[in-house]
DSSP file (Angstrom, degrees, kcal/mol; ACC not computed):
  #  RESIDUE AA STRUCTURE BP1 BP2  ACC     N-H-->O    O-->H-N    N-H-->O    O-->H-N    TCO  KAPPA ALPHA  PHI   PSI    X-CA   Y-CA   Z-CA
    1    1 A M              0   0    0      0, 0.0     2,-0.6     0, 0.0   166,-0.3   0.000 360.0 360.0 360.0 139.2   10.8  -46.4    3.1
    2    2 A N  B     -A    9   0A   0      7,-4.7     7,-3.3     1,-0.1   164,-0.1  -0.892 360.0-173.6-101.5 125.0    7.6  -45.2    4.5
    3    3 A K    >   +     0   0    0     -2,-0.6     3,-1.3     5,-0.3     5,-0.1   0.133  33.0 137.4-107.5  20.0    5.2  -43.7    1.9
    4    4 A G  G >   +     0   0    0      1,-0.2     3,-1.6   160,-0.2   146,-0.2  -0.305  69.8  19.9 -63.8 152.6    2.5  -42.4    4.1
    5    5 A S  G 3  S-     0   0    0      1,-0.3    -1,-0.2   144,-0.3     3,-0.1   0.607 130.7 -72.0  61.7  16.7    1.1  -39.0    3.2
    6    6 A G  G <  S+     0   0    0     -3,-1.3     2,-0.4     1,-0.3    -1,-0.3   0.457 110.1 109.0  84.6  -1.0    2.4  -39.3   -0.3
    7    7 A Y    <   -     0   0    0     -3,-1.6     2,-0.9   139,-0.1    -1,-0.3  -0.847  66.0-135.3-110.6 146.4    6.0  -38.8    0.8
    8    8 A A        +     0   0    0     -2,-0.4     2,-0.4    -5,-0.1    -5,-0.3  -0.839  35.1 171.5-102.6  97.9    8.7  -41.5    0.9
    9    9 A Y  B     -A    2   0A   0     -7,-3.3    -7,-4.7    -2,-0.9     2,-0.1  -0.824  30.6-130.0-105.1 143.5   10.5  -41.1    4.2
   10   10 A T     >  -     0   0    0     -2,-0.4     4,-2.7    -9,-0.3     5,-0.2  -0.445  36.9-104.6 -74.9 166.4   13.0  -43.5    5.7
   11   11 A N  H  > S+     0   0    0      1,-0.2     4,-2.7     2,-0.2     5,-0.2   0.891 123.6  50.9 -60.9 -38.2   12.3  -44.4    9.3
   12   12 A A  H  > S+     0   0    0      2,-0.2     4,-2.5     1,-0.2     5,-0.2   0.925 111.0  47.5 -65.9 -44.0   15.1  -42.1   10.4
   13   13 A Q  H  > S+     0   0    0      2,-0.2     4,-2.4     1,-0.2     5,-0.2   0.939 114.4  46.6 -61.2 -47.0   13.7  -39.2    8.4
   14   14 A L  H  X S+     0   0    0     -4,-2.7     4,-2.4     1,-0.2     5,-0.2   0.932 112.3  50.7 -60.5 -46.6   10.2  -39.8    9.7
   15   15 A S  H  X S+     0   0    0     -4,-2.7     4,-2.5    -5,-0.2    -2,-0.2   0.931 113.2  44.0 -58.9 -47.9   11.4  -40.2   13.3
   16   16 A W  H  X S+     0   0    0     -4,-2.5     4,-2.5     2,-0.2    -1,-0.2   0.848 112.1  52.4 -71.3 -33.0   13.4  -36.9   13.3
   17   17 A L  H  X S+     0   0    0     -4,-2.4     4,-2.4    -5,-0.2    -1,-0.2   0.905 111.9  46.9 -65.8 -39.9   10.6  -35.0   11.5
   18   18 A V  H  X S+     0   0    0     -4,-2.4     4,-2.7     2,-0.2     5,-0.2   0.915 111.6  50.7 -67.1 -42.5    8.1  -36.2   14.1
   19   19 A V  H  X S+     0   0    0     -4,-2.5     4,-2.7    -5,-0.2     5,-0.2   0.935 111.6  48.2 -59.2 -45.9   10.6  -35.3   16.9
   20   20 A L  H  X S+     0   0    0     -4,-2.5     4,-2.4     1,-0.2     5,-0.3   0.918 111.6  50.1 -60.5 -44.0   11.0  -31.8   15.4
   21   21 A R  H  X S+     0   0    0     -4,-2.4     4,-2.2     1,-0.2    -2,-0.2   0.917 113.6  45.0 -60.8 -44.6    7.2  -31.4   15.1
   22   22 A I  H  X S+     0   0    0     -4,-2.7     4,-2.7     2,-0.2    -2,-0.2   0.900 112.7  50.2 -69.8 -40.8    6.6  -32.4   18.7
   23   23 A L  H  X S+     0   0    0     -4,-2.7     4,-2.2     2,-0.2    -2,-0.2   0.925 113.7  44.7 -64.8 -43.8    9.4  -30.3   20.1
   24   24 A I  H  X S+     0   0    0     -4,-2.4     4,-2.3    -5,-0.2    -1,-0.2   0.903 112.5  53.6 -65.8 -39.0    8.2  -27.2   18.3
   25   25 A G  H  X S+     0   0    0     -4,-2.2     4,-3.0    -5,-0.3    -2,-0.2   0.919 108.4  49.0 -58.8 -44.1    4.7  -28.1   19.4
   26   26 A W  H  X S+     0   0    0     -4,-2.7     4,-3.0     2,-0.2     5,-0.3   0.915 108.2  54.3 -62.5 -42.7    5.8  -28.2   23.0
   27   27 A F  H  X S+     0   0    0     -4,-2.2     4,-2.0     1,-0.2    -2,-0.2   0.936 113.9  41.3 -56.0 -48.5    7.6  -24.9   22.7
   28   28 A F  H  X S+     0   0    0     -4,-2.3     4,-2.3     2,-0.2    -2,-0.2   0.930 115.0  50.5 -66.2 -46.5    4.4  -23.3   21.4
   29   29 A L  H  X S+     0   0    0     -4,-3.0     4,-2.9     1,-0.2     5,-0.2   0.930 112.1  46.4 -58.9 -47.6    2.1  -25.1   23.9
   30   30 A Y  H  X S+     0   0    0     -4,-3.0     4,-2.8     1,-0.2     5,-0.2   0.901 110.4  52.9 -65.5 -40.4    4.2  -24.1   26.9
   31   31 A E  H  X S+     0   0    0     -4,-2.0     4,-1.4    -5,-0.3    -1,-0.2   0.918 113.2  45.2 -59.3 -42.2    4.5  -20.5   25.8
   32   32 A G  H  X S+     0   0    0     -4,-2.3     4,-2.3     2,-0.2    -2,-0.2   0.932 113.5  47.8 -66.8 -46.3    0.7  -20.3   25.5
   33   33 A L  H  X S+     0   0    0     -4,-2.9     4,-2.6     1,-0.2    -2,-0.2   0.886 107.9  55.7 -63.7 -38.6    0.1  -22.1   28.8
   34   34 A A  H  < S+     0   0    0     -4,-2.8     4,-0.3     1,-0.2    -1,-0.2   0.877 110.7  45.8 -60.9 -36.6    2.6  -19.8   30.6
   35   35 A K  H >< S+     0   0    0     -4,-1.4     3,-0.7    -5,-0.2     6,-0.4   0.873 110.9  51.9 -74.5 -37.5    0.6  -16.8   29.3
   36   36 A I  H 3< S+     0   0    0     -4,-2.3    -2,-0.2     1,-0.2    -1,-0.2   0.905 110.3  49.5 -62.1 -40.8   -2.8  -18.4   30.3
   37   37 A L  T 3< S+     0   0    0     -4,-2.6    -1,-0.2     1,-0.2    -2,-0.2   0.504 100.2  69.8 -80.2  -3.9   -1.5  -19.0   33.8
   38   38 A S    X   -     0   0    0     -3,-0.7     3,-2.6    -4,-0.3    -1,-0.2  -0.829  69.1-170.0-111.2  89.4   -0.2  -15.4   34.1
   39   39 A P  T 3  S+     0   0    0      0, 0.0    -1,-0.1     0, 0.0    -2,-0.1   0.726  83.1  48.8 -58.5 -24.2   -3.5  -13.5   34.3
   40   40 A N  T 3  S+     0   0    0     -3,-0.1     2,-0.1     2,-0.0    -5,-0.0   0.304  81.9 130.8 -97.2  10.2   -1.9  -10.1   33.9
   41   41 A W    <   +     0   0    0     -3,-2.6     2,-0.3    -6,-0.4    -6,-0.0  -0.362  26.7 163.9 -66.0 141.0    0.2  -11.1   30.9
   42   42 A T        -     0   0    0     -2,-0.1     3,-0.3    29,-0.0     4,-0.3  -0.982  43.1-136.6-150.9 153.6    0.1   -8.7   27.9
   43   43 A S  S  > S+     0   0    0     -2,-0.3     4,-2.7    25,-0.2     5,-0.2   0.308  76.6 107.8 -90.9   8.7    2.2   -8.2   24.8
   44   44 A Y  H  > S+     0   0    0      1,-0.2     4,-2.6     2,-0.2     5,-0.2   0.923  78.6  44.8 -53.5 -52.8    2.1   -4.5   25.3
   45   45 A G  H  > S+     0   0    0     -3,-0.3     4,-1.3     1,-0.2    -1,-0.2   0.892 113.2  51.4 -61.2 -41.0    5.7   -4.0   26.4
   46   46 A Y  H  4 S+     0   0    0     -4,-0.3    -1,-0.2     1,-0.2     3,-0.2   0.925 112.7  45.3 -62.1 -45.5    7.0   -6.3   23.7
   47   47 A L  H >< S+     0   0    0     -4,-2.7     3,-1.4     1,-0.2    -2,-0.2   0.888 111.1  52.0 -67.7 -39.5    5.1   -4.4   21.0
   48   48 A M  H 3< S+     0   0    0     -4,-2.6    -1,-0.2     1,-0.3    -2,-0.2   0.752 106.1  56.6 -68.3 -22.7    6.1   -1.0   22.4
   49   49 A D  T 3< S+     0   0    0     -4,-1.3    -1,-0.3    -3,-0.2    -2,-0.2   0.366  80.9 132.1 -88.1   3.9    9.8   -2.2   22.3
   50   50 A S    <   -     0   0    0     -3,-1.4     2,-0.3     5,-0.2    60,-0.2  -0.222  34.1-173.8 -60.1 144.7    9.6   -3.0   18.6
   51   51 A K        +     0   0    0     58,-1.7     3,-0.4    57,-0.1     2,-0.1  -0.827  37.3  51.0-130.2 170.8   12.4   -1.7   16.3
   52   52 A G  S >  S-     0   0    0     -2,-0.3     3,-1.4     1,-0.2    56,-0.0  -0.354 103.9 -44.5  93.5-175.2   12.9   -1.8   12.6
   53   53 A I  T 3  S+     0   0    0      1,-0.3    -1,-0.2     2,-0.1     4,-0.2   0.701 134.4  51.1 -70.3 -19.1   10.8   -0.7    9.7
   54   54 A F  T >> S+     0   0    0     54,-0.4     4,-1.8    -3,-0.4     3,-0.7   0.410  77.2 102.1 -97.0   3.0    7.6   -2.3   11.1
   55   55 A S  H <> S+     0   0    0     -3,-1.4     4,-2.7     1,-0.2     5,-0.2   0.847  75.2  59.2 -58.9 -35.0    7.8   -0.7   14.5
   56   56 A P  H 3> S+     0   0    0      0, 0.0     4,-2.2     0, 0.0    -1,-0.2   0.896 106.1  49.6 -60.2 -36.3    5.1    1.9   13.7
   57   57 A L  H <> S+     0   0    0     -3,-0.7     4,-2.0     2,-0.2    -2,-0.2   0.942 113.5  44.1 -64.5 -47.8    2.7   -0.9   13.0
   58   58 A F  H  X S+     0   0    0     -4,-1.8     4,-2.1     1,-0.2    -1,-0.2   0.865 113.6  50.9 -68.7 -35.4    3.4   -2.8   16.2
   59   59 A T  H  X S+     0   0    0     -4,-2.7     4,-2.0    -5,-0.2    -1,-0.2   0.901 108.3  52.8 -65.9 -40.9    3.3    0.5   18.3
   60   60 A M  H  X S+     0   0    0     -4,-2.2     4,-0.7    -5,-0.2    -2,-0.2   0.909 109.1  49.7 -60.5 -42.3   -0.1    1.4   16.7
   61   61 A I  H >< S+     0   0    0     -4,-2.0     3,-0.9     1,-0.2     7,-0.3   0.933 111.3  49.0 -61.2 -45.7   -1.4   -2.0   17.8
   62   62 A A  H 3< S+     0   0    0     -4,-2.1    -1,-0.2     1,-0.2    -2,-0.2   0.832 109.3  52.3 -64.9 -32.8   -0.1   -1.6   21.3
   63   63 A E  H 3< S+     0   0    0     -4,-2.0    -1,-0.2    -5,-0.1    -2,-0.2   0.579  95.5  77.2 -82.8  -9.2   -1.6    1.9   21.6
   64   64 A N  S <X S-     0   0    0     -3,-0.9     4,-2.8    -4,-0.7     5,-0.2  -0.899  70.1-154.1-103.5 112.7   -5.1    0.8   20.5
   65   65 A P  H  > S+     0   0    0      0, 0.0     4,-2.2     0, 0.0     5,-0.2   0.852  94.1  48.5 -56.3 -38.4   -6.9   -1.0   23.4
   66   66 A T  H  > S+     0   0    0      2,-0.2     4,-2.2     1,-0.2     5,-0.2   0.947 114.1  44.9 -67.3 -47.7   -9.1   -3.1   21.1
   67   67 A M  H  > S+     0   0    0      1,-0.2     4,-2.7     2,-0.2    -1,-0.2   0.872 112.3  54.0 -62.4 -36.4   -6.2   -4.2   18.9
   68   68 A M  H  X S+     0   0    0     -4,-2.8     4,-2.6    -7,-0.3   -25,-0.2   0.916 108.2  48.5 -65.2 -43.1   -4.2   -4.9   22.0
   69   69 A A  H  X S+     0   0    0     -4,-2.2     4,-2.2    -5,-0.2    -2,-0.2   0.909 113.7  46.9 -63.5 -41.9   -6.9   -7.2   23.5
   70   70 A I  H  X S+     0   0    0     -4,-2.2     4,-2.8     2,-0.2     5,-0.2   0.918 112.2  50.5 -65.0 -43.6   -7.2   -9.0   20.1
   71   71 A T  H  X S+     0   0    0     -4,-2.7     4,-2.5     2,-0.2    -2,-0.2   0.918 111.4  47.3 -61.9 -45.1   -3.4   -9.4   19.9
   72   72 A D  H  X S+     0   0    0     -4,-2.6     4,-3.0     2,-0.2     5,-0.2   0.922 112.6  49.8 -63.0 -43.4   -3.1  -10.8   23.4
   73   73 A F  H  X>S+     0   0    0     -4,-2.2     4,-2.5     1,-0.2     5,-0.6   0.936 112.2  47.1 -60.4 -47.4   -6.0  -13.2   22.8
   74   74 A I  H  X5S+     0   0    0     -4,-2.8     4,-1.8     1,-0.2     5,-0.4   0.901 114.6  47.8 -62.5 -41.0   -4.4  -14.4   19.5
   75   75 A N  H  X5S+     0   0    0     -4,-2.5     4,-2.1    -5,-0.2     5,-0.3   0.966 115.6  42.6 -63.6 -52.3   -1.0  -14.8   21.2
   76   76 A I  H  X5S+     0   0    0     -4,-3.0     4,-1.5     1,-0.2    -2,-0.2   0.961 127.7  27.9 -61.4 -55.2   -2.3  -16.7   24.2
   77   77 A Y  H  X5S+     0   0    0     -4,-2.5     4,-2.6    -5,-0.2     5,-0.2   0.793 118.1  57.7 -84.3 -27.3   -4.7  -19.0   22.5
   78   78 A G  H  X<S+     0   0    0     -4,-1.8     4,-2.8    -5,-0.6     5,-0.3   0.944 108.7  46.4 -63.6 -47.8   -2.9  -19.2   19.2
   79   79 A L  H  X S+     0   0    0     -4,-2.1     4,-2.3    -5,-0.4    -2,-0.2   0.925 115.2  47.5 -59.1 -45.1    0.3  -20.4   20.8
   80   80 A T  H  X S+     0   0    0     -4,-1.5     4,-2.2    -5,-0.3    -2,-0.2   0.936 115.3  43.3 -63.7 -48.5   -1.6  -23.0   22.8
   81   81 A I  H  X S+     0   0    0     -4,-2.6     4,-2.7     2,-0.2     5,-0.2   0.916 113.2  51.4 -67.2 -43.3   -3.7  -24.3   19.9
   82   82 A I  H  X S+     0   0    0     -4,-2.8     4,-2.4    -5,-0.2     5,-0.2   0.928 109.8  51.5 -58.3 -44.4   -0.8  -24.4   17.5
   83   83 A G  H  X S+     0   0    0     -4,-2.3     4,-2.5    -5,-0.3     5,-0.2   0.924 111.1  46.7 -58.7 -46.0    1.2  -26.3   20.1
   84   84 A L  H  X S+     0   0    0     -4,-2.2     4,-2.7     1,-0.2     5,-0.2   0.915 110.8  52.3 -63.1 -43.2   -1.6  -28.9   20.6
   85   85 A L  H  X>S+     0   0    0     -4,-2.7     5,-2.1     1,-0.2     4,-1.2   0.921 113.5  43.4 -59.8 -44.1   -2.0  -29.3   16.8
   86   86 A L  H  <5S+     0   0    0     -4,-2.4    -2,-0.2    -5,-0.2    -1,-0.2   0.919 115.5  47.1 -70.6 -42.9    1.7  -30.0   16.3
   87   87 A I  H  <5S+     0   0    0     -4,-2.5    -2,-0.2    -5,-0.2    -1,-0.2   0.936 119.1  40.1 -63.1 -46.0    2.1  -32.3   19.2
   88   88 A L  H  <5S-     0   0    0     -4,-2.7    65,-2.6    -5,-0.2    -1,-0.2   0.643 105.1-125.7 -79.5 -14.5   -1.0  -34.3   18.4
   89   89 A G  T  <5 +     0   0    0     -4,-1.2    65,-2.6    63,-0.3     2,-0.5   0.909  60.1 146.4  67.9  40.9   -0.4  -34.3   14.6
   90   90 A L  S   <S-     0   0    0     -5,-2.1    -1,-0.2    -6,-0.2     5,-0.2  -0.955  75.5 -14.4-115.2 121.6   -3.9  -32.9   14.0
   91   91 A F  S  > S+     0   0    0     -2,-0.5     4,-2.4    -3,-0.1     3,-0.4   0.931  83.5 175.4  50.2  48.2   -4.3  -30.5   11.1
   92   92 A E  H  >  +     0   0    0      1,-0.2     4,-2.6    -3,-0.2     5,-0.2   0.868  69.8  51.0 -53.8 -45.2   -0.5  -30.3   11.1
   93   93 A R  H  > S+     0   0    0      2,-0.2     4,-2.3     1,-0.2    -1,-0.2   0.875 109.8  49.9 -68.0 -35.6   -0.2  -28.1    8.0
   94   94 A V  H  > S+     0   0    0     -3,-0.4     4,-2.5     2,-0.2    -1,-0.2   0.930 111.8  49.7 -63.5 -44.8   -2.7  -25.6    9.4
   95   95 A G  H  X S+     0   0    0     -4,-2.4     4,-2.5     1,-0.2    -2,-0.2   0.887 110.0  50.8 -60.2 -40.1   -0.6  -25.5   12.6
   96   96 A C  H  X S+     0   0    0     -4,-2.6     4,-2.7     2,-0.2    -1,-0.2   0.911 110.8  47.9 -65.6 -42.7    2.6  -25.0   10.6
   97   97 A L  H  X S+     0   0    0     -4,-2.3     4,-2.2     2,-0.2    -2,-0.2   0.924 113.7  47.1 -64.3 -43.5    1.2  -22.1    8.6
   98   98 A A  H  X S+     0   0    0     -4,-2.5     4,-2.4     2,-0.2    -2,-0.2   0.909 113.1  49.4 -64.3 -41.5   -0.2  -20.4   11.8
   99   99 A A  H  X S+     0   0    0     -4,-2.5     4,-2.7    -5,-0.2     5,-0.2   0.929 110.4  49.8 -62.6 -45.6    3.1  -21.0   13.6
  100  100 A A  H  X S+     0   0    0     -4,-2.7     4,-2.2     1,-0.2    -1,-0.2   0.892 110.5  51.3 -61.0 -39.6    5.1  -19.5   10.6
  101  101 A F  H  X S+     0   0    0     -4,-2.2     4,-2.1     2,-0.2    -2,-0.2   0.944 112.2  44.5 -64.0 -48.6    2.8  -16.5   10.6
  102  102 A L  H  X S+     0   0    0     -4,-2.4     4,-2.5     1,-0.2    -2,-0.2   0.925 113.7  50.6 -61.7 -43.8    3.2  -15.8   14.3
  103  103 A L  H  X S+     0   0    0     -4,-2.7     4,-2.5     1,-0.2    -1,-0.2   0.872 108.1  52.9 -63.4 -36.7    7.0  -16.4   14.1
  104  104 A L  H  X S+     0   0    0     -4,-2.2     4,-2.8    -5,-0.2    -1,-0.2   0.921 109.5  48.9 -63.3 -43.0    7.2  -14.0   11.2
  105  105 A L  H  X S+     0   0    0     -4,-2.1     4,-2.1     2,-0.2    -2,-0.2   0.916 111.6  48.9 -62.5 -42.6    5.4  -11.3   13.2
  106  106 A Y  H  X S+     0   0    0     -4,-2.5     4,-2.0     1,-0.2    -2,-0.2   0.913 112.8  48.5 -62.4 -41.6    7.8  -11.9   16.2
  107  107 A Y  H  < S+     0   0    0     -4,-2.5    -2,-0.2     1,-0.2    -1,-0.2   0.924 112.8  46.6 -64.8 -45.0   10.7  -11.6   13.9
  108  108 A L  H  < S+     0   0    0     -4,-2.8   -54,-0.4     1,-0.2    -1,-0.2   0.819 112.0  52.3 -68.5 -29.8    9.5   -8.4   12.2
  109  109 A S  H  < S+     0   0    0     -4,-2.1   -58,-1.7     1,-0.2    -1,-0.2   0.880 127.1  19.9 -71.4 -38.8    8.7   -6.9   15.6
  110  110 A H  S  < S-     0   0    0     -4,-2.0    -1,-0.2   -60,-0.2    -2,-0.2  -0.527  81.0-178.0-131.7  64.8   12.1   -7.6   17.0
  111  111 A P        -     0   0    0      0, 0.0     2,-1.6     0, 0.0    -3,-0.1  -0.396  35.5-116.2 -67.9 141.6   14.5   -8.1   14.1
  112  112 A P        +     0   0    0      0, 0.0    16,-3.7     0, 0.0     2,-0.2  -0.595  55.8 161.6 -79.5  88.9   18.1   -8.9   15.1
  113  113 A L    >   -     0   0    0     -2,-1.6     3,-1.0    14,-0.2     2,-0.1  -0.633  44.5 -87.5-108.6 163.6   19.8   -5.8   13.7
  114  114 A L  T 3  S+     0   0    0      1,-0.2    -1,-0.1    -2,-0.2     3,-0.1  -0.436 107.9   5.0 -66.0 141.3   23.1   -4.1   14.2
  115  115 A N  T 3  S+     0   0    0      1,-0.2     2,-0.5    -2,-0.1    -1,-0.2   0.775  96.3 129.6  56.0  32.6   23.3   -1.5   17.0
  116  116 A V    <   -     0   0    0     -3,-1.0     2,-0.4   -65,-0.0    -1,-0.2  -0.976  36.3-170.2-118.5 128.2   19.7   -2.2   18.2
  117  117 A E        -     0   0    0     -2,-0.5     2,-0.3    -3,-0.1     3,-0.0  -0.951   4.5-158.0-119.4 138.9   19.0   -3.0   21.9
  118  118 A Y        -     0   0    0     -2,-0.4     4,-0.1     2,-0.2   -68,-0.1  -0.757  28.3-117.6-110.2 158.5   15.7   -4.2   23.3
  119  119 A M  S    S+     0   0    0     -2,-0.3    -1,-0.1   -74,-0.1   -73,-0.1   0.939 104.8  56.7 -58.3 -48.1   14.4   -4.0   26.8
  120  120 A L  S    S-     0   0    0      1,-0.1    -2,-0.2   -74,-0.1     2,-0.1  -0.714  98.3-115.4 -86.5 133.0   14.4   -7.8   27.1
  121  121 A P        -     0   0    0      0, 0.0     2,-0.1     0, 0.0    -2,-0.1  -0.386  29.3-127.5 -67.0 143.7   17.7   -9.4   26.6
  122  122 A S        -     0   0    0      2,-0.2     2,-1.2    -4,-0.1     8,-0.0  -0.414  27.9 -97.4 -84.4 166.5   17.9  -11.7   23.5
  123  123 A E  S    S-     0   0    0     -2,-0.1     8,-0.2     2,-0.0    -1,-0.1  -0.733  88.9 -31.0 -85.5  99.5   19.1  -15.2   23.7
  124  124 A G  S    S-     0   0    0     -2,-1.2     2,-0.6     6,-0.0    -2,-0.2  -0.249  96.0 -53.7  86.2-177.4   22.7  -14.9   22.6
  125  125 A T        +     0   0    0     -2,-0.1     2,-0.3     2,-0.0    -1,-0.0  -0.903  65.8 178.6-101.6 117.9   24.3  -12.4   20.2
  126  126 A T        -     0   0    0     -2,-0.6     2,-0.3   -13,-0.1     4,-0.1  -0.884  22.8-170.4-125.4 152.3   22.4  -12.5   16.9
  127  127 A L  S    S-     0   0    0      2,-0.5     2,-1.1    -2,-0.3   -14,-0.2  -0.909  78.9 -30.5-141.6 113.0   22.6  -10.6   13.6
  128  128 A W  S    S+     0   0    0    -16,-3.7     2,-0.5    -2,-0.3   -15,-0.1  -0.049 126.9  72.1  71.8 -31.7   19.8  -11.1   11.0
  129  129 A V        +     0   0    0     -2,-1.1    -2,-0.5   -17,-0.1     2,-0.2  -0.958  58.0 156.0-118.1 124.9   19.2  -14.6   12.2
  130  130 A D     >  -     0   0    0     -2,-0.5     4,-2.3    -4,-0.1     3,-0.3  -0.764  58.7 -84.4-133.3-177.4   17.5  -15.4   15.6
  131  131 A K  H  > S+     0   0    0     -2,-0.2     4,-2.8     1,-0.2     5,-0.2   0.838 124.5  57.2 -62.1 -32.2   15.5  -18.2   17.1
  132  132 A N  H  > S+     0   0    0      2,-0.2     4,-2.1     1,-0.2    -1,-0.2   0.917 109.5  44.0 -65.0 -41.9   12.2  -16.9   15.6
  133  133 A L  H  > S+     0   0    0     -3,-0.3     4,-2.3     2,-0.2    -2,-0.2   0.917 114.9  48.8 -68.0 -43.1   13.6  -17.1   12.0
  134  134 A V  H  X S+     0   0    0     -4,-2.3     4,-2.1     1,-0.2    -2,-0.2   0.930 114.1  45.5 -62.8 -45.3   15.2  -20.5   12.6
  135  135 A M  H  X S+     0   0    0     -4,-2.8     4,-2.4     2,-0.2    -1,-0.2   0.860 109.7  55.5 -68.1 -34.2   12.0  -21.9   14.0
  136  136 A M  H  X S+     0   0    0     -4,-2.1     4,-1.8    -5,-0.2    -1,-0.2   0.927 109.0  46.9 -62.4 -44.0    9.9  -20.3   11.2
  137  137 A V  H  X S+     0   0    0     -4,-2.3     4,-2.2     1,-0.2    -2,-0.2   0.898 110.5  54.1 -63.3 -39.4   12.1  -22.1    8.7
  138  138 A A  H  X S+     0   0    0     -4,-2.1     4,-2.3     1,-0.2    -2,-0.2   0.910 108.8  46.8 -63.0 -42.4   11.7  -25.3   10.7
  139  139 A V  H  X S+     0   0    0     -4,-2.4     4,-1.9     2,-0.2    -1,-0.2   0.819 109.9  54.2 -71.8 -27.1    7.9  -25.1   10.6
  140  140 A I  H  X S+     0   0    0     -4,-1.8     4,-2.0     2,-0.2    -1,-0.2   0.897 107.6  50.6 -68.4 -39.3    8.0  -24.4    6.9
  141  141 A V  H  X S+     0   0    0     -4,-2.2     4,-1.6     1,-0.2    -2,-0.2   0.933 110.5  49.5 -60.0 -45.5   10.1  -27.5    6.4
  142  142 A L  H  < S+     0   0    0     -4,-2.3    -2,-0.2     1,-0.2    -1,-0.2   0.856 107.1  55.9 -62.9 -34.4    7.4  -29.4    8.4
  143  143 A Y  H  < S+     0   0    0     -4,-1.9    -1,-0.2     1,-0.2    -2,-0.2   0.925 113.0  40.1 -61.9 -43.9    4.7  -27.9    6.2
  144  144 A F  H  < S+     0   0    0     -4,-2.0    -1,-0.2     1,-0.3    -2,-0.2   0.660 124.1  39.7 -82.0 -16.1    6.4  -29.3    3.1
  145  145 A F  S  < S-     0   0    0     -4,-1.6    -1,-0.3    -5,-0.2    -2,-0.1  -0.569  84.7-174.7-128.7  68.4    7.3  -32.6    4.7
  146  146 A P        +     0   0    0      0, 0.0  -139,-0.1     0, 0.0    -3,-0.1  -0.270  17.5 177.8 -69.6 150.8    4.2  -33.5    6.8
  147  147 A T    >>  +     0   0    0   -130,-0.1     4,-2.9     4,-0.1     3,-2.0   0.468  56.0  94.2-125.6  -9.9    4.2  -36.5    9.1
  148  148 A S  T 34 S+     0   0    0      1,-0.3     7,-1.1     2,-0.2     6,-0.3   0.698  79.9  60.6 -68.7 -18.6    0.8  -36.4   10.8
  149  149 A K  T 34 S+     0   0    0      5,-0.2    -1,-0.3     2,-0.1  -144,-0.3   0.592 117.0  33.5 -81.2  -8.8   -0.8  -38.7    8.3
  150  150 A I  T <4 S+     0   0    0     -3,-2.0     2,-0.5     1,-0.2    -2,-0.2   0.777 137.9  16.0-104.7 -51.8    1.7  -41.3    9.3
  151  151 A I  S  < S+     0   0    0     -4,-2.9     2,-0.3  -137,-0.1    -1,-0.2  -0.892 113.1  53.7-127.2  98.9    2.2  -40.6   13.0
  152  152 A G  S >  S-     0   0    0     -2,-0.5     3,-1.2    -3,-0.2     4,-0.3  -0.880  95.1 -76.6 158.2 171.2   -0.6  -38.3   14.4
  153  153 A L  G >> S+     0   0    0    -65,-2.6     3,-1.2    -2,-0.3     4,-0.6   0.719 114.5  75.9 -70.1 -20.6   -4.3  -37.9   14.7
  154  154 A D  G >4 S+     0   0    0    -65,-2.6     3,-1.2    -6,-0.3     4,-0.3   0.827  85.1  66.7 -58.1 -28.6   -4.6  -36.8   11.1
  155  155 A R  G X4 S+     0   0    0     -3,-1.2     3,-1.2    -7,-1.1    -1,-0.3   0.850  93.3  58.5 -60.0 -34.6   -4.2  -40.5   10.3
  156  156 A A  G <4 S+     0   0    0     -3,-1.2    -1,-0.3    -4,-0.3    -2,-0.2   0.714 102.1  54.9 -69.2 -20.4   -7.5  -41.2   11.9
  157  157 A F  G << S+     0   0    0     -3,-1.2    -1,-0.2    -4,-0.6    -2,-0.2   0.422  81.2 112.2 -95.4   1.3   -9.3  -38.9    9.5
  158  158 A L    <   -     0   0    0     -3,-1.2     3,-0.3    -4,-0.3    -3,-0.0  -0.499  59.6-147.9 -75.9 143.1   -8.1  -40.5    6.3
  159  159 A K  S    S+     0   0    0      1,-0.3     2,-0.7    -2,-0.2    -1,-0.1   0.892  95.3  35.5 -75.1 -40.8  -10.6  -42.2    4.2
  160  160 A D    >   +     0   0    0      1,-0.1     3,-0.6    -3,-0.0    -1,-0.3  -0.818  65.8 165.8-116.6  90.6   -8.2  -44.8    2.9
  161  161 A R  G >   +     0   0    0     -2,-0.7     3,-1.9    -3,-0.3     4,-0.3   0.653  60.0  83.8 -78.6 -14.3   -5.8  -45.6    5.8
  162  162 A S  G >  S+     0   0    0      1,-0.3     3,-1.0     2,-0.2    -1,-0.2   0.836  85.8  55.7 -61.3 -32.7   -4.4  -48.7    4.1
  163  163 A S  G <  S+     0   0    0     -3,-0.6    -1,-0.3     1,-0.2  -157,-0.2   0.587 105.4  54.3 -76.3  -7.2   -1.9  -46.7    2.1
  164  164 A Y  G <  S+     0   0    0     -3,-1.9     2,-0.4  -160,-0.1    -1,-0.2   0.373  80.6 108.5-106.6   3.7   -0.5  -45.2    5.2
  165  165 A V  S <  S-     0   0    0     -3,-1.0  -162,-0.2    -4,-0.3     2,-0.0  -0.654  76.8-111.4 -83.0 134.2    0.3  -48.4    7.1
  166  166 A R              0   0    0     -2,-0.4  -164,-0.1     1,-0.1    -1,-0.1  -0.355 360.0 360.0 -62.9 141.4    4.0  -49.2    7.4
  167  167 A K              0   0    0   -166,-0.3    -1,-0.1    -2,-0.0  -165,-0.1   0.378 360.0 360.0-113.2 360.0    5.0  -52.2    5.5
């Protein structure tokens, strides 16, 4: 058992938690980089296509140029930074909270409801549960079972690293 970060993980548990952290990190990083490399990218269409009880909020954001600029900036650089934090295991729990927050906003903007169609096709046929909700739960699991103090750059910032060395 590995007891780094105050948690007792088996090697298999630690390995799969790290794999999950890195894969989700890559997902976020690539989404951010794709938006950085698309100079005309904006979340305007996505926000205007919002459905559900929170659609007035997302529509209001899209219709306000200042809010729209802030939203695009947060999306582009938030996704990129969150991805890097998770991949590198640096401030993992902050990255998980930020990821969960963005995923919650995406879920509330485009909830998988009955008889609701969006401009962009969804991945598969979903009802109440979609990839945003599943990934949000996964990053919450990573928040409560952190690994970056064992495998990640967070390990380098510990004052007493001896308790985090595998035995």
